[in-house]
C-alpha positions as CSV (number, residue, x, y, z in Angstrom):
1,X,15.0,-72.8,-42.2
2,X,14.2,-69.5,-40.7
3,X,10.7,-69.9,-41.7
4,X,10.5,-73.1,-40.0
5,X,12.0,-71.9,-36.6
6,X,9.9,-68.8,-36.8
7,X,6.8,-70.8,-37.3
8,X,7.8,-73.1,-34.5
9,X,8.0,-70.5,-32.2
10,X,5.1,-68.6,-33.1
11,X,3.3,-72.4,-32.5
12,X,4.9,-72.4,-29.3
13,X,3.8,-68.9,-28.2
14,X,0.1,-69.9,-29.6
15,X,-0.1,-72.4,-27.3
16,X,1.3,-70.6,-24.0
17,X,-1.4,-67.4,-24.7
18,X,-4.5,-69.4,-26.0
19,X,-7.5,-67.2,-24.8
20,X,-5.9,-63.9,-24.6
21,X,-4.0,-63.5,-27.9
22,X,-1.7,-64.7,-31.0
23,X,1.3,-64.2,-32.6
24,X,0.3,-61.5,-35.7
25,X,4.4,-61.2,-36.6
26,X,7.8,-62.4,-35.6
27,X,11.4,-62.1,-36.7
28,X,14.0,-64.1,-35.6
29,X,18.0,-62.9,-35.8
30,X,20.9,-64.4,-35.0
31,X,20.4,-63.8,-30.9
32,X,17.0,-62.0,-31.0
33,X,13.3,-62.5,-31.4
34,X,11.1,-59.5,-32.1
35,X,7.4,-60.2,-32.4
36,X,3.9,-58.4,-32.4
37,X,1.1,-60.3,-30.4
38,X,-2.5,-59.4,-31.0
39,X,-4.0,-59.4,-27.4
40,X,-7.4,-59.6,-26.4
41,X,-8.6,-55.7,-25.7
42,X,-5.6,-54.2,-27.0
43,X,-6.2,-52.1,-30.1
44,X,-2.9,-52.0,-31.5
45,X,-0.5,-55.2,-31.5
46,X,2.2,-55.2,-28.5
47,X,5.8,-55.2,-29.7
48,X,7.8,-57.5,-27.7
49,X,12.1,-57.9,-28.1
50,X,13.9,-60.4,-26.8
51,X,18.1,-60.1,-27.2
52,X,20.7,-61.8,-26.2
53,X,19.2,-65.2,-26.7
54,X,21.7,-68.3,-26.0
55,X,20.5,-71.9,-25.2
56,X,21.6,-74.6,-22.9
57,X,20.5,-78.2,-21.9
58,X,21.0,-80.4,-19.4
59,X,18.6,-82.4,-17.1
60,X,16.4,-83.4,-19.8
61,X,15.3,-79.8,-20.3
62,X,16.2,-77.2,-23.0
63,X,16.4,-73.5,-21.5
64,X,16.6,-70.5,-23.4
65,X,18.4,-68.0,-21.9
66,X,18.3,-64.2,-22.8
67,X,19.6,-60.7,-21.7
68,X,16.6,-58.6,-21.9
69,X,12.5,-58.6,-23.0
70,X,11.3,-55.0,-23.8
71,X,7.5,-54.4,-24.4
72,X,5.9,-51.6,-26.2
73,X,3.2,-51.7,-23.4
74,X,4.2,-50.1,-20.0
75,X,1.9,-52.8,-18.0
76,X,3.0,-55.6,-19.8
77,X,6.6,-54.5,-19.4
78,X,5.8,-54.7,-15.6
79,X,4.5,-57.6,-15.8
80,X,7.7,-59.3,-17.8
81,X,9.9,-57.4,-15.3
82,X,7.9,-59.2,-12.2
83,X,8.2,-62.7,-13.9
84,X,12.2,-62.3,-15.0
85,X,12.7,-61.2,-11.3
86,X,11.4,-64.6,-10.2
87,X,12.5,-67.2,-12.9
88,X,15.2,-65.6,-14.0
89,X,16.4,-64.3,-17.5
90,X,15.7,-68.3,-18.6
91,X,12.9,-70.2,-20.1
92,X,12.9,-74.2,-19.4
93,X,11.0,-76.7,-21.7
94,X,11.3,-80.3,-22.0
95,X,14.5,-81.1,-24.4
96,X,12.6,-82.7,-27.2
97,X,13.9,-83.5,-31.0
98,X,12.0,-80.8,-32.4
99,X,14.0,-78.1,-30.5
100,X,17.1,-79.2,-32.8
101,X,16.5,-76.2,-35.3
102,X,16.9,-73.8,-32.5
103,X,20.1,-75.1,-31.3
104,X,21.0,-74.6,-34.9
105,X,20.0,-70.9,-35.0
106,X,21.1,-69.4,-31.5
107,X,24.3,-69.5,-29.9
108,X,25.0,-71.8,-26.7
109,X,25.4,-70.4,-23.6
């Protein structure tokens, strides 16, 4: 199931960053995700680490909560910090049956 989940997460991220980069590698742990992103005009992949991942659902949305996101590039970390400050430590998407594997992989909030 790990490869299926990794592939689904990579597909989701690739859709969101289309035109600026792609997922080079992705590792899913019990409550973390580590990824390398091949971004345009960056000579080496940018490493991202998301820790403390939990999930919840409600009002037709699937919410991914996290404790921290760290990037290997300072300028990307600055953008992440601004986004987290604005939106909080949560990403919300429509709750679909295709997200069921994430519910099995990560702990519930």
